[in-house]
N, C-alpha and C positions, 0 to 999 in steps of 0.2 A: 291539243297537247296529248301526246301518246302517254298512255300508262297502262301498266301491267300490275294488278295488285294481287298478291297471293294471300291467302287465309287457310285456315284448318290444322296448322302446326299445333305441335304441343308435347306434352309428355304422356307416354303411352307404356304400358308393360310389355316385356316381350310376349309375342304371340297375339298381341292386340292388333286394332285396326285404326286407321285415319284416313280421312278423305281431304286431299287438298283441293282448292279451287284457285283458278286464276282469272280475275276478270279483266278484260281488255277494254281499251277506249282509244279513241283518237286516230284509229286505222281501220281498213277494211281486213276485219277479223277472217273473214271467209277465204281471203286471199294469201293466207300465211299458214305455213308449218308451224305447228306448236310443240315446243320440246319442255320436258322438265329435266333440270339437271340437278345435281347435288354436290356440296363440298364439305366434307369432313374436316376437322382440325387438322393442319399439318399434310392435308393431301390436296391433290389438284382436283379441280372440279371435272366431274364424269357426267356422261350423259345417262339418264335414267330411263326416259321413255319419250318417243316422239309419234305424232300423228299428222297425217297429211291434211291438206287444207279442206278436203272434202269429208275427211274422217274414215275413208275406206281402208287406208294402209297404217299399220301401226308397227313400231319397232321398240325392243325392250333390251336393255342390258341382262347379259346371262344371269346376273346376280339377283335380279327382280323378276325373272320369267316365272310366270306361274303364281306370282304373289301379288304384284301390281297390275293395274289396269288404267289406262290412259282412254280418255273420252271426250268428246268436245259437243257443244251445244252452239252452233254457229248463230241460232237466233237470239241467243243470250250473250254472244261474245265471251263465252267461258270456256275454259279448258279445266278437265279433273284429273286427279290421280288418286285412284282408290289403292290404298295399301293395306294389304292384309298379311297375317302371320309374320308381324314386324319383328326384326332382330336387332340387337343391339348394335350391330354393324350398319344398320340403316341411318343411324343417328347422323345428321348432318343438316345444315341450311340447304333448303331445297328452293330453286330458282325457276321462274317461268321465263322462256324465251320465245320470241316470235321471229320467224324469217320469211320475208317475202319471196314469193315463188315466181313471179313474172309481171310482166308489164312495169306499170310505173312502181311497183313494190319490188321489184327485183333488186336484191343487194341490200335491202334495208333489214336492220336487225335490232330488236328491242329487248330489253331484260327488265324482270321486275326486281324488288328490293330483297326477296327472299323471306322464307319463313322457317323458323327452326323446329326440327322433329328430333326429339330425344326419346329413345327406347331404353328404358332402364326400369330394373325392378326395385 
């Protein structure tokens, strides 16, 4: 059974930090590109950061560059999102996504249930 379980969300003051984790199971984690998305109330879901299956390449939304860092530990089947210098506009539900990159995993796509991040004083 495929599972993506996010954790680490919560309430933080502006300028603070949070570290999100996404623990994967039920598929070959090291064969998947991992991406963090977010969705704020009344807005469309947007890409925040992604990392290739090997962890070599990363990509960030312009709004989070220099503040957020994505990394993964394939040995632990986990991807992380370190969020620093948080702003109220970072408030959203953050989702973890896994996208298969080739072979039998090509075209497969999985989502986590989301974790709430609220930035407020």
